[in-house]
C-alpha positions in Angstrom: -25.9 -23.0 37.6 -27.4 -22.0 34.2 -25.6 -19.3 32.2 -27.8 -16.2 31.9 -29.0 -15.3 28.4 -28.1 -12.2 26.7 -31.6 -11.0 27.2 -31.3 -11.5 30.9 -28.0 -9.7 31.1 -29.3 -6.7 29.2 -32.3 -6.5 31.3 -30.4 -6.8 34.6 -27.8 -4.2 33.5 -30.3 -1.7 32.3 -32.2 -2.0 35.5 -29.0 -1.7 37.6 -28.0 1.4 35.8 -31.4 3.0 36.5 -30.5 2.9 40.2 -26.7 3.3 40.1 -25.7 6.4 42.1 -22.9 7.0 39.6 -24.9 6.4 36.4 -24.0 9.9 35.1 -20.4 9.7 36.2 -18.8 6.3 35.4 -15.4 7.8 35.9 -16.0 8.1 39.5 -17.0 4.4 39.9 -14.9 2.7 42.7 -15.0 -0.7 40.8 -11.6 -1.6 39.3 -13.4 -2.3 36.0 -17.1 -1.9 35.4 -18.6 -2.6 32.0 -22.4 -2.5 31.7 -25.0 -2.9 28.9 -26.8 0.5 28.7 -29.1 0.1 25.7 -30.2 -2.5 23.0 -32.2 -1.9 19.9 -33.2 -3.6 16.6 -30.8 -2.7 13.9 -31.7 -3.3 10.3 -28.9 -2.2 7.9 -27.9 -2.3 4.3 -25.7 -5.3 5.1 -28.2 -7.4 7.1 -30.5 -7.3 10.1 -28.8 -7.1 13.5 -29.2 -6.1 17.0 -27.2 -3.1 18.3 -26.0 -3.0 21.9 -24.5 0.0 23.7 -22.1 -0.1 26.7 -20.9 2.1 29.3 -17.7 1.7 31.4 -15.6 3.3 34.1 -12.3 3.2 32.3 -12.2 5.4 29.2 -15.3 7.4 29.0 -16.1 6.1 25.5 -19.3 4.7 24.1 -18.4 1.3 22.5 -21.0 -0.7 20.8 -21.7 -4.2 19.5 -23.5 -5.1 16.3 -24.8 -8.7 17.0 -26.2 -11.3 14.7 -27.9 -14.4 16.0 -27.8 -16.1 19.4 -24.7 -16.1 21.5 -25.6 -19.6 22.7 -22.8 -21.4 24.4 -20.5 -18.4 23.7 -18.0 -20.5 21.8 -16.4 -19.9 18.4 -18.2 -16.6 17.6 -17.2 -14.9 14.4 -15.9 -11.6 15.6 -14.6 -8.4 14.2 -13.1 -5.9 16.7 -13.2 -2.8 14.5 -11.4 0.4 15.6 -13.5 3.5 14.8 -12.4 5.4 11.7 -14.8 8.4 11.1 -12.8 9.1 7.8 -12.9 5.7 6.4 -16.1 4.2 7.9 -18.5 7.2 7.3 -16.6 9.6 4.9 -15.3 7.0 2.4 -11.6 7.8 2.8 -9.4 5.8 0.6 -6.3 6.5 2.7 -7.0 3.4 4.6 -8.9 0.1 4.3 -11.1 0.7 7.3 -14.5 1.3 5.6 -14.3 -1.8 3.4 -13.1 -3.9 6.3 -16.1 -2.8 8.4 -18.7 -3.4 5.6 -17.2 -6.7 4.6 -17.3 -7.9 8.2 -20.9 -7.0 8.5 -21.6 -9.0 5.3 -19.7 -12.0 6.3 -21.4 -12.1 9.7 -24.8 -11.7 8.1 -24.0 -14.6 5.8 -22.8 -16.8 8.6 -26.0 -16.0 10.7 -24.0 -15.6 13.9 -21.4 -13.2 15.0 -20.3 -9.7 16.3 -18.8 -6.6 15.1 -17.5 -4.8 18.2 -17.1 -1.1 17.2 -14.1 0.0 19.4 -13.9 3.8 19.8 -10.1 4.0 19.3 -9.8 6.4 16.4 -6.4 6.6 14.9 -5.0 3.5 16.7 -6.1 5.2 20.0 -4.9 8.8 19.4 -8.2 10.4 18.6 -9.6 12.1 15.6 -7.8 15.4 15.5 -4.5 13.8 16.2 -5.1 11.4 13.4 -5.7 14.3 11.1 -2.3 15.7 12.3 -0.8 12.4 11.5 -2.4 12.7 8.0 -0.5 15.9 7.6 2.8 14.4 8.5 2.0 11.5 6.1 1.5 14.1 3.4 5.0 15.3 4.2 6.5 11.8 3.6 6.2 10.0 7.0 4.4 6.8 7.3 1.6 6.0 9.8 4.0 4.5 12.3 6.4 7.4 12.4 3.6 10.0 12.3 2.1 8.7 15.6 5.5 8.7 17.3 6.4 12.2 16.1 3.1 13.4 17.7 4.3 11.9 21.0 2.2 8.7 21.0 3.0 4.9 20.7 2.8 3.6 17.1 -0.4 1.8 18.3 -2.0 3.2 21.5 -5.0 0.9 21.6 -6.0 -1.2 24.5 -8.3 -4.2 24.4 -9.3 -4.6 28.0 -12.7 -3.0 27.6 -13.6 -4.9 24.4 -12.7 -8.2 26.1 -14.9 -7.2 29.1 -17.8 -6.3 26.7 -17.4 -9.8 25.2 -17.3 -11.5 28.5 -20.3 -9.5 29.8 -22.7 -11.1 27.2 -21.3 -14.6 27.6 -18.6 -14.8 24.8 -15.9 -17.2 25.7 -14.1 -17.9 22.4 -13.9 -16.3 19.0 -12.8 -16.8 15.4 -11.4 -13.4 14.9 -11.6 -11.4 11.6 -8.1 -9.7 11.6 -4.7 -9.5 10.0 -3.2 -8.3 13.1 -1.6 -10.9 15.3 -1.2 -8.3 18.1 -5.0 -8.1 18.4 -5.1 -11.8 18.9 -2.6 -11.6 21.6 -4.3 -8.7 23.3 -7.8 -10.4 23.4 -6.3 -13.6 24.8 -4.3 -11.6 27.5 -7.7 -10.2 28.6 -9.4 -13.7 28.8 -11.0 -14.2 25.4 -9.8 -17.4 23.6 -9.1 -17.0 19.9 -9.7 -20.4 18.3 -9.0 -19.1 14.7 -7.6 -16.0 13.1 -9.7 -15.5 10.0 -7.9 -13.4 7.4 -9.5 -10.1 6.6 -7.5 -8.7 3.7 -9.1 -6.7 0.9 -7.4 -5.6 -2.4 -5.2 -2.6 -2.0 -5.5 0.4 -4.5 -3.4 3.4 -5.5 -4.3 5.5 -2.4 -3.8 2.9 0.4 -1.0 0.6 -0.9 1.7 2.5 1.1 -0.5 2.5 4.2 -1.0 -1.2 3.9 2.7 -1.8 3.1 3.4 0.0 6.5 1.0 -2.2 8.3 2.7 -5.2 7.0 6.3 -4.2 7.4 6.2 -2.0 10.6 3.1 -3.2 12.4 3.5 -6.9 11.7 0.0 -7.4 9.9 -0.3 -10.6 7.9 -0.8 -9.2 4.4 0.4 -10.3 1.0 -0.6 -7.2 -0.9 -0.5 -9.2 -4.2 -4.1 -8.5 -5.0 -4.9 -6.3 -8.0 -7.6 -3.6 -8.1 -8.3 -0.8 -10.4 -5.2 -1.7 -12.5 -2.7 -1.2 -9.6 
């Protein structure tokens, strides 16, 4: 049996959603996990020319997307960045984290490679949401690190779950990936949900005055694989 192309999958999912009785209320879906392609469009950007794909699911009520370059083909060894949403870093240029530069660098690398995906995971603040992330910022201003700030707010240090990202990847035929990440937990999570990680591709960018402590916490308390020996802006 031939594997359907991404174009076929998108066409079938969009047609299914037109007639789905629960299309406006995915949370009421009786399926254990339902992930569907809801929209696809051409997506020229400052970093390259991509296709943007929107998904709906019955698990978390969030609109996750993929930014896709090239053909999925056999679904093997796709260069992938699973990027957790960070409004402050991605859109507003916050220097408290490395999120914006990581997102932009991933898009540049995938454009250069000619084949790959940035999966934009709506998991702001390691899964605690935007307002709670700002509360964590305030605790950090008082001297706590990002790990302890999340815990003090009543959340796990990292509340993200990768089931839906994995199902999104499987939906369009991705079987194995080369994962752009410094976080070994992200590798383990994707593999737990059925996506083989054939390579962890380091994704470290130079620290600076405003995010060095944040990155140190990532390394020492979250287990990210960072060396922090780069030099930028004289720091």
